[in-house]
N, C-alpha and C positions, 0 to 999 in steps of 0.2 A: 288287544285287539287292534286290527288296522284302523277301524274308526273312519273309514273312507266317506268322501263327500258325496252324498247321493246325487248331487247335482252334475257332477263331473263323470264323463262318459268311461265305461267299463271296456272300451273296444281295445284290443292289443295294438292298434295302429301307432305307429311311431315307437314301437318296442323291437328289441332284437329277441331272437329265440334263445333259451338258456343253451349252457354248454352241451354238445351233442351227447346223447346217452344211448345205450343200446335199445333197440325198437322194443324189447320184450319189457323194459323198466315200466313198472306200474306207479300209479300215484301213491299207493300204500307202501310200496318197497321205498320211494323216494323219501316219504315223510318218516317212516320208521328208520331208514339209516341216519337221516338228520336228527331225529330224536335220540337215537341212541348216542350218537357222538356229541350232541349238545349236553345231556345229561352226564356223560363223561367228563366233560368240560367243566360242570359246576361241581363236580366232585362226588356224584352217586355213584358209588361203586356198583359193579355189575348191573349196569342199567337195563340190560336186555332182558333178564329175568328176575331180577332181584328187586332194590328199592325203587327203580324207575318203572315197575310193572303197571301201576295204576295209570300211568299216561298211555302205556301201550293198549290198556283197555279202552281209553278214550278214542285212540284211532279207530278201534273195532267199529264204533259207532258210524264210520263212513260207509260200512255195509258194501253193497257191490261196487260202489264208485271206487273203492280202495283197489279193486282188481283192474280198473281201466288203464290202459297203456297211455303214458304222458303224451306220446305222439298222436294220440286221438283228441286231444285238446280237453279242455275242462268240462267236466259232466254239466255244468250249468254256469250262468253269469253271475258267481258268487259275490257277493258284497264284501266278503271277509278281508281279501286282498285284491290290489289292482290289477293282478293278472288273473283273477278268479281262482287262484288256489283256495280250496276251501277248508284251510288250516292256518293257524299262526302260532308262532312260538314267541315266548318272551322270558326275560331274566328280571328277577327281583333282587335289588341290593339294599341292604341296610349296614349301617356303620357297624363294624365290629362283629358282624353276624354272617352266617353262610348265605350263599346266592341260592334262591329258589327258581325252579324251572316251571313254565307254564305254558300250557296248550290250550288252543281254542278250535273247535271244529264246528262245521255245519252238518250234521247229522243228515239232513234231508236233502243234500246238495244235488242228487241225481233226480229229483222230483221235477216233473214237467210245470207244476203250478204251485203257488205258494200255499194253497189249502193242503196239497199233498205233502209239501214239505214240511208244514205243520204236523201232519199226522205220523209222518215218518219220524221226525224230530222227537215227538213225545213218545212214541213207542220206543225208540232207541232210548231215551232219558229212563223211561220206566225199567227197561232192561237192565241199565246200569245201575239203577238204584236198588233192584233186587239183588243183583251181583254183589254190591258194595254195602248194602244194608244200610241205605238213607231212605228218608222220606221226601215224595214229590208234593206233600200237600200244600207247600207255600206256592206252588206253581198252579195247582188245582184251583186254589183259592181265587186265582184272577185269570183262569183259562178263557172263561167267556169273553173278557175284554181283547184279549190279545189273539185268539183263533176265532173270530166269527166265520159264518158260513161261506162268505164271501170276504177273501183277504184283500187289502190293498198294501202297500209299503214296499219296502226293500228286500225283508227277509222273513222268515217265520220264527225261528228258534236256533240259537246256538248253545253250545255247552262247552264249559273251559273247566279245567283241573288245575290246582296248584300243587306241585310236589314239593314238599318242604322236609327239610333233614331231621326236625326234632318234633313234627307234628303229623297226624293223619292227613291225607290228601284232602283238600277242599273243593267241592264242586259250585261252579257258578252257571246260571241260565241268563241268557240276554233274549229278550223278545222285544218287537217292533212297537212302540206306542201309535205308529202310523197305520196300523194293521185296519182300523175302520176309517181311514182317510186322514190326511194330514192336519185338515182343519179341525179333527176333534182328537188329536193327540194331546192336547192339555186336559181336556176332560177326562180322557182315558188314564192317564198318570195321576190325576187328582183323586180318581176313584179307587185306583189300585194302592195308591198310598193310604187311603181311608181304609181299606180292607187290611191292610198289612199292619194297622195300629199306627201310622204316621199321618193322619189327615191333618193334625195342627201343623205340619212342616209345610204344607202347600202354600199358604200365603207369602210367606218369605222367599221360598224357593221361586215363586212365580214374579214377584215383584223385584227381586235383586239378582236373580240369575237370568231373566228372561224379559227385561224391561224394555225391549226394543221390538217385540212381537215375534210371531213365529217365522216370519221370513227372514229374520236377521239372527234370531236366538231360538234355535231349533232344537225341538227333543228328539234326540237319536234313539237311545235305548232306555229299558227298564230291566234291571237286572236284581236276581234274587241268589242268595248264597243257600246252598244246601249240603248236607253232610257235615263233615267234620269241622266245624267252625265254632270255636268257644264264644264268639259273640257275632252271630250272623247279621248279616247288612242288607238292606234294602238299598238300591243305588239308582240314580236318575243322571243320565249324560246328556249334555246341551252343548250343541255345535255353535260357536259364535262366530258368525260370518262378518268378514271385513272388521276386525277387532283389534285392539291394541295391547300392549301388555300392560299399560296402565289400568284399562278396564278390566283385564284379568284380575289384576290386583283387587279390584271393587268386589268381583264376586268372591275371591277368596275370603274376604273378611265376613262371608256367611259362616265361616268356622269360628267358633269363639275362641279368642286369644292369639288368633293368626297374626304374626308380625307384618307390619306394612313393608310392602316392596318386595317379599320374597318370591310371589307368584310371578310378577313382572320381571324381576331379575332372572329368573329361571327361563322364562319365553325368550328373552333377548339373548341369553347365552346359547340356547339351543336352537333359536332361529337365525342366529347371526348377525344382530343389530336391533336397534330400536325402531320405533314406527309401527305401521299398521300390517296386519297378517291378512294380506287382500286375496290370497289364493285359497289354498285348501284352509279351513278354519281351525282355530283354537277350539279344545274340546274341554268342558269341565265336566267332572263326575262328583256328585254330592252323594255321600254315603250316610245312611241313617240307621240307628242301633238302639236297642232298648235302653241304652245308657242315657238317651235324651231324645225323646219322641216328638220335639218341635224344632230342634237344630242339628246341622249336620255333625257326626262325628269325625269326618275327614272330608277333604276337599282334594281332589285330582286335577292338576293341569296337564292336558296332553299336547304335545307340540309335534306337528307333523313334519318332522325333520326333513324327510324326503322331498318336500316341496319348496324348501328354503336353503338347500344345499346343492353345489355344483355336482358332487359324487358321494358314493358311501364313504371314501376316504374322509372328506370332510364330516360328514355326518358321524362316523365313528369317532373323529377326533374330539368332536362336540360332546358326545356322550361321554368318553373318557374324562374330559374336562370337567363337567358337571359332577361326575361320580367323585373325582377327587376332591372338589370344592365342598362336597357335602360329606368328607371325611369317609369315604366307601373305596373300597379296592377295586380297580378298574382293570385287573390283570386278567380276570376271566373274558374279557370282551375279544382278545385276540385268538384264544382257542375257541370261542364261540363262533367267531365269524370263520375260522377253518372247519369248523363242525357243520356249518350251514352251506359252504360253497368253496369251489376251488378257483373262483375267478378274482381277479385282483380287484380292491375296493374302488379303484379309479375307473374301472371298466363298465359302471354302471350306477345308478341312484335308485335305492326303493328297498334294498334288502333290509337295511335298518329304517323301518317306516315310522315309528314314533319313539319319543323319549318323554317320560312323565314324571311328575314329582308329585309324592303323596303327602301331605300334611293331615296329622291326626291329633285329636285331643288325648288320646289314650295310648298310641303306641309310637315308636320313633319314626323319623321320617324315611320315605323309601323311594328309591329312583328306579323305574322300570324301563327296559331297553326292550323294543319289540322287533322281531324279524319275520320277514315275508319268505315262505319256502322258495320262491321264483320257480314253481314247478314248470311254469308254462311259457314265461317271458321274462326278460330282464330289460328295464327301461334304460336306454342309453345315457350315459352321463351327460351333463349339459356342455355345450361349447362355451367358449367365452362369450360369444353373441348371445347364447341364450340363457347365461347365467343369471341375468336379471328377470327371468319371467317367473320364478318362484320366490324371489328375494322378499323379505318382510319389508313393508314399505308404510 
């Protein structure tokens, strides 16, 4: 997911329009064409009707918003992507394994209020669950926490799906801990963890991942796995404002056995150098499973490469470099770029939004590369004079 900084404006000011498209092109058509090509780039045969079909089912959750012409603008100021595109793609890499394709959508993106957004999102999720044969019970268990009568925060519900070559698709749901107000987000997450059976994990999570308080270590998302997962996860995302690579190393040590320096090294490689990340924040994701109810089973560091690179050519090269460093085949990156856009990488920055490293106690490392659809705008590449604006410092 884009994991955008809620403190940054969503205005399209300072951005250029995407490549000219026929007036009749709709959001749904734009996303479906990108998804079809991206699945093909990742080696999913007959992605339109065969192995890639589950992800197209997820696009159906956009409902009426899918039929909105691109030139009409986004249906709402969506928090998913910087240009308000209510969907995001990503590729997941492991050493020696096939590449997985992932899609995230905001089902209620056409709603006028967060409350309506939540209702539409839950209704769409229930329809997908009935069609795909999974239970929404984990979401129902915490629904009163994240869907109060009057909602606050940045979004209501996102739904994501992993398309994997050797396993059934896995569904994920993201909700906003700030739904009852930012000042209550820690209280909400603590209670949600308790209801999910991970109450014992909260003290270490609070003390080691959020030691600087909610203004600097801000809880962004609470996420639940649904459907075809062998080991379902409960995940907590924390944005670390004005954070250093060394400080991210300290957070990563919440994961039992995590080697010293691994997370920081990744931050420096993707961010383009040492120092502090003073613009868009680094983000941690702590994943909990029944394998250990007090300690995370995985830690993910998300680096917002788009804010620390001159253009997408630089972002792409850094993604390729970290994939190679971790023994993963980067050759899909080129075809994936071509699947997403016809523009040159040097002509903008932001199509490659994040690069993340996942370390787990029970699975091999994974690198994820996130792509924005750029349905509504392309952020111009930084000039030499502006290159320092997003540099890690």
